[in-house]
C-alpha positions as CSV (number, residue, x, y, z in Angstrom):
1,M,-43.3,-3.4,-12.6
2,T,-46.3,-4.7,-10.7
3,P,-48.7,-7.0,-12.4
4,F,-51.8,-5.5,-14.0
5,P,-54.6,-5.7,-11.5
6,H,-57.4,-6.5,-14.0
7,P,-57.9,-9.1,-16.7
8,D,-57.3,-8.2,-20.3
9,I,-60.1,-7.1,-22.6
10,T,-59.6,-9.6,-25.5
11,S,-62.1,-8.7,-28.2
12,L,-63.6,-5.5,-29.7
13,D,-67.0,-6.7,-28.7
14,A,-65.8,-7.0,-25.1
15,L,-64.4,-3.5,-25.3
16,A,-67.8,-2.2,-26.6
17,D,-69.5,-4.0,-23.7
18,F,-67.1,-2.4,-21.2
19,L,-67.8,1.1,-22.6
20,R,-71.5,0.4,-22.3
21,A,-71.2,-0.8,-18.7
22,H,-69.1,2.2,-17.7
23,Q,-71.0,4.9,-19.6
24,D,-71.5,6.9,-16.4
25,R,-67.7,7.5,-16.0
26,R,-65.1,9.3,-18.0
27,L,-62.8,6.7,-19.5
28,Y,-59.5,7.2,-21.1
29,V,-57.0,5.0,-23.0
30,R,-53.2,5.3,-22.4
31,W,-50.5,3.7,-24.5
32,S,-47.6,2.8,-22.3
33,R,-45.9,-0.1,-20.6
34,G,-48.8,-0.1,-18.1
35,P,-49.8,1.6,-14.8
36,G,-46.9,0.1,-12.8
37,A,-44.4,1.9,-15.0
38,D,-46.4,5.1,-15.3
39,L,-47.3,5.5,-11.6
40,A,-43.7,4.8,-10.6
41,R,-42.7,8.0,-12.4
42,D,-45.0,10.2,-10.2
43,G,-47.8,10.0,-12.9
44,G,-46.4,12.6,-15.3
45,S,-45.9,12.0,-19.1
46,L,-42.8,13.2,-20.9
47,D,-43.3,15.5,-23.9
48,D,-41.3,13.9,-26.7
49,L,-40.4,17.2,-28.3
50,T,-39.2,19.3,-25.3
51,R,-38.4,16.4,-22.9
52,E,-40.5,18.3,-20.3
53,T,-42.5,16.4,-17.7
54,L,-46.2,17.1,-18.1
55,P,-48.4,17.6,-15.0
56,G,-50.3,14.4,-15.6
57,L,-50.5,11.3,-17.8
58,S,-51.1,11.9,-21.5
59,V,-54.3,10.1,-22.5
60,N,-57.1,10.0,-25.0
61,S,-60.8,9.8,-24.3
62,L,-62.6,6.5,-24.7
63,S,-65.9,7.9,-23.4
64,V,-68.7,7.9,-26.0
65,E,-69.8,11.4,-27.0
66,N,-73.5,12.2,-27.0
67,W,-73.5,12.9,-30.8
68,W,-72.5,9.2,-31.3
69,Q,-75.9,8.0,-29.9
70,G,-77.4,5.1,-31.9
71,R,-74.2,4.3,-33.7
72,P,-72.3,1.1,-33.1
73,L,-70.1,1.1,-29.9
74,R,-67.8,-1.4,-31.7
75,L,-67.0,1.2,-34.3
76,W,-66.5,3.9,-31.7
77,A,-64.0,1.7,-29.8
78,A,-62.2,0.7,-33.0
79,R,-61.7,4.3,-34.1
80,R,-60.5,5.4,-30.7
81,L,-57.9,2.7,-30.7
82,Y,-56.9,2.9,-34.4
83,D,-56.2,6.7,-34.1
84,Y,-53.2,6.1,-31.8
85,S,-52.3,2.4,-32.5
86,H,-49.0,3.5,-34.0
87,L,-47.8,4.3,-30.5
88,R,-47.3,0.6,-29.7
89,R,-44.7,0.5,-32.5
90,D,-43.2,4.0,-32.2
91,K,-42.8,4.4,-28.4
92,A,-40.9,1.3,-27.2
93,P,-41.2,-2.4,-26.8
94,G,-43.9,-3.5,-24.4
95,V,-46.2,-0.5,-25.0
96,H,-49.9,-1.5,-25.0
97,P,-53.2,0.3,-24.4
98,W,-54.9,0.3,-21.0
99,I,-58.1,1.9,-19.8
100,L,-58.1,4.2,-16.9
101,T,-60.0,6.9,-15.1
102,G,-58.8,9.9,-13.1
103,T,-59.0,13.7,-12.9
104,E,-58.3,15.9,-15.9
105,T,-55.8,18.6,-14.9
106,G,-55.1,20.2,-18.2
107,R,-54.1,19.6,-21.8
108,G,-50.9,18.5,-23.3
109,P,-49.1,19.9,-26.3
110,D,-51.3,17.9,-28.7
111,N,-54.4,19.1,-26.9
112,E,-54.7,15.6,-25.2
113,P,-56.2,15.4,-21.7
114,L,-53.6,15.1,-18.9
115,L,-54.8,12.9,-16.0
116,T,-53.8,12.8,-12.4
117,G,-55.0,10.3,-9.8
118,A,-55.0,7.5,-12.5
119,R,-57.0,4.4,-11.6
120,P,-56.4,1.4,-13.9
121,L,-59.5,-0.4,-15.0
122,A,-58.5,-2.8,-17.7
123,R,-55.8,-3.7,-20.2
124,I,-56.6,-4.0,-23.9
125,S,-55.0,-7.0,-25.6
126,E,-53.2,-7.0,-29.0
127,D,-56.1,-9.1,-30.4
128,V,-58.4,-6.1,-29.9
129,I,-56.0,-3.8,-31.9
130,A,-56.0,-6.3,-34.8
131,E,-59.8,-6.3,-34.7
132,A,-59.9,-2.5,-34.6
133,D,-57.7,-2.4,-37.7
134,E,-60.0,-4.8,-39.5
135,E,-63.1,-2.8,-38.5
136,I,-61.6,0.4,-39.8
137,A,-60.6,-1.2,-43.1
138,R,-64.3,-2.2,-43.6
139,Q,-65.5,1.4,-43.4
140,A,-66.4,3.4,-46.5
141,G,-64.6,6.5,-45.2
142,R,-60.8,6.8,-45.2
143,W,-58.5,8.0,-42.4
144,G,-55.3,6.9,-40.9
145,P,-53.7,6.9,-37.4
146,M,-52.7,10.2,-36.0
147,R,-49.1,9.7,-36.6
148,R,-46.3,12.2,-37.0
149,G,-43.2,11.6,-38.8
150,E,-41.3,11.9,-42.1
151,D,-44.1,10.3,-44.1
152,N,-46.7,12.9,-43.1
């Protein structure tokens, strides 16, 4: 696997700053072993249920939606990471989130965007995930990660 070409984002505030600085682009987060592993497989995700190769990388949007205006970017970033944070435990050792951009080519089986032409922008460190968990725990509302399994 090739080394990640960009430095890690090491705090939730740094991630919010990154989102602010790149608000003119569509940003996505992908949970995997990184772009080296993903792009070596011709850029297609594997559907866990059917074992079919999808026509792009399975990602989730990090871009801030217009309806979020005026609310804290830190909370937006925390929620976008928290929703899928279970993947770092459930998928395989070495899975972490990274930020990328590319072209949406369709939707996967969970209605997630599928991306081709992926361009890595940054890697999100484990410290950011811990901060996101803490930020979510401080909120008045209640929700959990979007996790499938026997306990759902």
